[in-house]
N, C-alpha and C positions, 0 to 999 in steps of 0.2 A: 270747606267742609259743610255739607248740608246739615240742617238741624236734625236731631234725633227723630222728630215726627216725620219729616220728609223721607228720611232713610227708611223708617219702618213702612211707610206707605209704598215706597218703591219696592221694598222687599216683598210685601204682600202681593203686589202686582206681578212681580217676577215669578212668584210661586205658580201662578196660573199660566204664564207665558214662557217659562224657562225653556221648554222644548221647541219654541217657535223662533228663537233667536236666529238671526241671519248667519248662514254658514260662512266660514272663512277657510280659504285654502290658497296656497301660493299660486300665482299666475305662471304656469309653465307652458302655456299654449304658444308663446312667441318664440318658436324654435329658431328660426332664422329667416331672413328675407330672401326671396327667390332671386333677387338681383345680386346677391353675394357671390364672389368667385367660387369655383368648385373646390372641393376639399384638398386636392393636391396643390392647388394654387395657394390656398390658405396655409398649408404646411410650408410652402416655399417662402411666403411672407413672414411666417413666424421664425423660420430658420435664418433668414436675412437679418431680422431684428435681433435675434440671439447673438449673431456674430458681432453686431455693433455693440451690444450690451456687454460682451466679454472683453472688449478692448478699452483699457483706460485712456488711450490716446483719443478715443472718439466720445469722450464724456459729454461734450456739448450736444451730441446727437441722441443721448440716452432718453430724454423725455419723450420725444416723438417715436423712437424705436420701441420703447416700452408700451406706448399706446397702441402701436401697430401689432406688437406681439400679443398683448392682452386681447385685442379685438379678434384676431385670427384664432386664438385659443378658445375664446368664448364660442365662436361659430362651430369649431370642431367638437367641443364638448356637447353642445346642444344637438348637433347632428348625430353624434354618437348615442346620446340618450334617446333620440327619436328612433334610431335604428334598433334599439334593444327592446324586445317585447316586455311590456310591464316594467321597464327600467331594471330588468334583471341583468346585472353586469357580469359578463363572462369574457375571458381573454379570447380575442379574435386573432388567433395565430395563423392566419391564412395569407397567401401571397399578396392578395389584393389589399390587405390592411396597410394603411400608410403610417400607422404607429401601433405600438403595443402598450398594454396596461402593465406597468412595472411597479414592483414593490420597492419601498425604500430599503436599501441594503442593510440598514441598521436594525430593522425589526419588521417581521412579516405582518405585524398587526396593522401596518399602514397600507395594506394592500386594498385595492378597490373592491375586491371580492367580499370585503367585510360589510359592504353597504347594500341596502335594498334600493337606494336611489341617491343621486348626487345632484342637488338642485342649485343652480347658480343663484347666489344671494340677490342679485339684481332683480330676479323674478319674484322675490318674496316681499309682500307688503308687511312692514313692521308696525304700522300705525295702529293695528288692532290692539296691541298691548303697550307700545313704547312711544315716548314723547320725543326722543332723540334717536338718531342713528349714528352709531360709533363706527367709523371706518378709518382705514389707513390706505393711502394711495401708494401703490408699489407694484411689484412684479407678480403676475399670475391672476387667476380668476377665483375670487372667493366663492366657496361652496358650503352648503349645509348638507352634511352627509348623514343620512338616516341609517343607523346601524340595525342590522338584523337582530331582532329581539331574541334573547336567550330563554326559550320557553322552559327549559329544564330548571334554570335558576328561579324563574318566576313561580313554578309549581313548588319548589323547595321552600320558599318563604314568601308568603303573600304580603308581607309588610314592605317588600321592595317593589315599588311601582315602576314599570318600565314598558312604555309603548315603543321602545327603540330610542336609544340615546341619539342626540343630534350632535355630531362632531363639527367643530368650527375648523374648516379646511381651506386650503388654497391649492388650486390645480396648477401644475407646472408641466409643460411639455419639454422634457430634458433632452437636448441634443448632444450633451457631453457624455451621457451614458446610454448608448444605443444598444438595442438587442436585435441581432440579426440584421444590422445595418439600418434599423428603423428607430426613430426617437421613442422614448417611453413617457407615457402620461403618468405622472405621480401625483398623489394627494398628500399634502403636508399638513399635519396637525398644527394649526396656527397658534394655539395656546401654548405650544411647546417650542416653536421655532419663530424667530423674528426675521431671519435672513436666509437667503439661498444663494449658493455659489453659481455664477455663470462664468465659466473659465476660471480665472484667478480673481474675479471681482465679486464681492459680496453685495447682493442687492436686497433691500428691504422687501419683504413679502407683502403683497396686497392683503387686506383683511376687511371683513365685515363681521363684527362681533355681535351685532344686534339681530340680524336675520335668524341665526340658529336659536337665539333665546325666544324670539316671538314664535317661531315654528314649533319649538319644543312644547311650549305651554298650550298651543292650540292642539297639538297631537295628543296631549294628555287629556284633552276634552273635559276640563274642570272649570270652564268659564262660568257655569251656572251652579257649581257645587257649593259656592259660598252661601247663597241664599238657602238652597236645599239643605245644606249641612247645618244651618242655624235653626230652621223651622221644621224640617223633615229629615232628621239625622239618619233614619233608616235607609232613605233613598240614596244618601251620600256615603254610607258606611264603607262602601267598597273602595273609596279613594283614600282611606286612612293608611298612611305609611310614608316611607322615605322616597324622595324623588332625586334623581341625579341627572342634571342636564348634560354632563360629560361623564365618561366612565371614571371609575376610581383610579387615582394616580398617586402611588406611594411617595412620589417626589414633592407633593404639594400638601399644604395644611388645609384640612377641612374647615369650612365655615357653615354651620347649620342654622338655617333660618326657620322660625316657627311663627306662623301668622296668628291673627286674632279672630274675634267674633265676626260672623257673616263675611268671611274672607276665605281665600285659598292661597296656596304657595305662590301663585302667579302675582300676588300683591307685591312681591319683591322683584318683579321683572325690571322695572325702571331703575331700582336701586342697584341691582347687579349689573345692569347695562351700563350705568354711569361709572361703576367701579372699573369696568373694562377699559376706560380711558387710560388708566395707569398701568404701564408695562410691568411695574414691580408687583402689582396685585395679580395681573395675569400670570406672571411667572411663578408666584409662590403660593397661590391659593386656589382651591377648588370649592364650588358652592354645592351644598346639600340643602334639601328642603323637606320639612315634615308637614304633611297635610292631615287634617282630621275634620270630622263633622262637628262644628263648633256649638251645636245645640246641646250636646251632652256635657256631663260634668268634666271640667278640665282636669280633675284628678284621674279620671278614667283615661282621658286622652294622654295624660302624662305617662301612665303605665304602658300604653301602646307605643309611645316613643321610646321608652326604656327597652322594650322588647326588640324593637327594630334596630336600635343602636347595638344591643347585645349581639345580634346576628352579624352586624357589620364588623364589630370588634373581634368576634370569633373568627370571621373569615379573613380579615385583613390586618388583625392586630399584631402587635409586636411587643416583646418583653423589653425592648430597648427604650429607655426613657427619651432618647433622642429621635425616636420614630415620629414622623409627622402626624400619624393618626393619634398619637398621645399628646398632641398639641392643639386639640380641638378648640375652636372659637364658637360660642353659641350666641345667637342673636334672636331675641324674642320681642315681637310687637304686641302690645295690648295684652289680651288674654294669653297669647303665646309667651309673654314674659312670665306669667304666673306658672305656666307649665315648665319653663326653663328654670325658674327659681326652685320649684318643688323638686325637680329631678336632680339638681346639683347641690341641694342643701344637705348638710350633715345632720344626722338624727331627724329625718323627716317625720318619724313617728311622734315627734313633739306636738304635731298638730292635733293628735288624738285627745289631748286634754280639753279641747273644745268640741269634740265629736263623740266621745265615749265616756260614760260615767265610770268613775273609778280609775281614770287615767290621768289624774291631776298632776302626778309626778313624772309624766312621760318624758319631759325634757331632761330629767336626771338619769334616765335609764339607758343602758347599753342596748344594742340590737337584741341580744339574747334575753336580757331581762324584760325588755318590752314585749317580746314574743311570749314569754312565760306569763307575763301579767295579763295579756289579752286572753290567754288560754283559761285563766281563772275566772274571767268575766263572761265567757261564752258558754251557754247551756250545753250539757253533754250531748243533747240530741243534734246539735249543729256541728260538733267537732269533727265528725266523720264525713261531712259533706264538702264537696268541692266549692260550694258557695262561700264557705268560711275561709278557705284558702285564698279565694279571690279577694275577699275583704281585706285580709292581711297584706296581700300583695300591693294594694293601693298605697300603703304607708310604711310598710316594713321592708326597707331596702337600703342598701348603701349606694351613695352616688358614684357615678363612673369617675375613675381617676384620670380619664383622658382629657377632661375639660380643663383648659388652661386660661380662659378669659371669657367674660360674659358681657354682652351689651343689651340693656333693657331699653326699649323704645315705647314711650307713652304707656307704660305698664301701670295698671291700677293696683299697686301693692296694698293700698288701704281701701280698695273698692271704689265704686262710682255711684253717686246718688242717682244717676240715670236709671239704675236697676230698680229703684224704689218709686219712680214716677209712674203715673198711670200708663204711660207709653211702655215702660219697662214691664209693668205687671201684665199688660195686654200681650206683650211679646212672650212672657212666660207661659201664659195660657195657650198661646198658639203653637208652642213647641210640642210636637208629638214624639215622645221618646221611643226609641226602639224597644221592642218587646224583650230582647235579650237582656237589656239593662234593668227593666222593671222586674222581670221574673227572677233574675239572679240576685238583685239587691233587696227588693221588698221582702222576698221570702227569707232573707237572712235577718232582716230587722224585726225581730219578734218580741223584743222587750217592751215593757211599758216605760213611760217616761217622756221627757221632752228633749232628749238629745237626738241629733239628726239621724245617726245610724241606728237608733233604737226606737224610732217611732215611724212605722210604715205609713201612717196617714200623712206625714210631712214629706215623704221621700220624693214623690213625683214632682212636687213643687221645688224642693230644695235641689234636686239633681239637675235642673235646667241650668245652663251656663249663665243665663242672664241673672237669675236669682243668686248664683254663686259670685256675682260681681258686686252684690250689695255690701256696703260697709258693715251691715249687721249679720251677714252670712257667717255661719260658723267656719266655713272654709277660709274666708278672708280674715276672720279673727285668728284662726289657727295658723295661717301662713306667717303671721307676725312673730311666731315662735321659732321660725327656722330661717337660716341663711346659709349661703355657700361658705366654703372654707375661707378663712382670712387670707390664705395664700393665693386665691384667685382674684385678679384685678376685675373690678366691676365698674362699668361705665353706664351712665344714664343719658338718654337723649329725650328731652321733654318738649312738647309743643306748647305754644302760647299764642292765643288768638288776639289777645288784648294788648294795648300799649301802656297799661298801668305800670307804675314804678315798682310796686311791691309784688315780688314774685309769689308771696304766700297767698295772694288773692287771684292769681292768674289761673287759666285753665285752657285746655285744648278744645273745649266744647263738650267733651265727654268725661275726661279724667282731669280733675284739678291738680295743680302743681303739688299740693300737699300730699296727694296720694302717690304720685310718681317719684317724688323726692326720696332719696335714701341717704341718711346721715353717713353711712358706712361705705358709700360709693367712692371709687378712686377718682372719678371725674364726673362732671355734670355739664351738659350743654343745653342751652335753651334755643329752640328753633322757632322762628315766626311761622307757625303752622297750626292747622287744625289737628284732629286726632290721627289723620293719615300721615303722620310725620315721616313714615318710611318712604313716602312718595315725594318728599321735599328735596330739592337739589342740595340744600345745606346739609341735610342728613348724610347724603352720599359723600360729601367732602369731609365731614367729621369721621365717618366710618373709615374712609380712605386713610385718614391720619392715624386712627386707632390701629388699623391693620399694619401700617408701616411701622408704627411704634412697637407693635407686637414682635415684628421681625428683629428689630434692634435689641429689644430687651431679652430676646431668646438667642442672641448671638448668631443670628442667621445672616451670613455675609451678603451685602449688596455690592454691586459693581460700583467702581468710582463714579461712573456717570449717574447711576441711580441715587447714590447717597448724596451727591452734590446738589441734586435737584430736589428741593423741598416740595412736598405736596401743597396744593393751593390751600390757603387758610380759609376758615369759615368766615363769611361776612354776614352779619345779621341785618344790616340796613344800608342798602338793599341787599337781598340775597343774591348770590352769584347766579347769573343766567348763562346757560349753555346754548349755543346755536342749535338749530334743528339737526344739522349734521355736524358731528364733531370729527374733524380730520386733523391729524398731526403727523 
């Protein structure tokens, strides 16, 4: 972890050069070698290999047959892509077609027509975002399927960000289910299926879980949004919302990740990539991400997150307590942990006793009583204005009942003294808050006094996120008054850069242990890491253990094979190292 000074200097430079960063795009120019056999010959090679793979008596020949089959299929897929103008996939049901595009008989949603493009994962460079590449050697050609964006849904709710989901797929040329005498090219969702039948033999499907992750975050075009979001929130305001790397799946439990200061949702790319190593995680969980410009008040960002989640719960929610959407796991890193804590705390209006004069008893009030109490404190001239309603919405709400577990990572629950250093103060002055925040909130704060929401002269300074991380900020003081329901298990993952024996004196370089520690947490793990603890391999192992434990405690059955194989344990000295390519 670089020092705060180095980070700030890099950030300032990035503000000037953000638009000049080198472009990234998958290399799809290597279509095929001219020396490769013609397509009918490739089809014959794939068919011959399929016959071998369908015979248990020829098991010794399977490895080489699978290699020949996969190679021939790759050539055919790339030639097909090259023949399609702008990669617009249409069924070519003509006599000269040597195969047809077939839908999986179980659901039409698996049809190739769903995609704008199908990119072989081998053509995608993952090193732009990821430190490892998680793959499985098996049958078929791993693909990244770019789903056609649903423009109607995007216009309906701007909090849902979707440049086109990226499906993790495996292409199969199926000779057992022919159409008009021709084999069918099928795309299998790899996060839903582990095997595919060839004759009477079940073969493990090949997979590349990393390429779709890297391609998704590049297509969302938020690589520079972390710096812009911290110092020029107005320029990054359009990326606030929920991101889904895969489409919503009612059969899987959502895990919502929220990033911290000067960051983006892509900060969790390596963490989620490492979780893909575990087939139990792949089978039972789906990953959601909340992005926001981190220069603004985290209380305002928290409200935006609640609105986005409300839309998702309305669209996909269920009254059944056993529904997976009602088993949400929330993970917050750094300032994202404060957002997570605020949104899941009972009686969040208790914070107002540090923000509004006359609300000293806020912790004892019900929702209705708190609302009535604020009404008595607001001048009549403001009560009819929408600004007043927005002010109340920041703190007067009930937490969602869908959250069932929370993980805090390097979260400054008691603030960070970094915000009070000269570097932090410089950062506060450099933040240019969006006009909509200043006009809406400053015009609301018309009282005299020294309370945050009642003193317009203090608002511009206090509403910057860096200032709100100070131990003396009324927001940090106020959040001490609130916590999630005792029925929600809480886990903390804390970084420590030093080798000192006393935890109370340790720090991740930005947040001291004493600020991240929670006496009421269900578990606490210390990771040898700087503040970017989410990028540490040990953190992935810990979260993998927590998510498996979550399944067991919620009576979600695991297969005998899965339950017998315990997840890797966290090793602190030295931390567990993964090879560059993880193949199992």
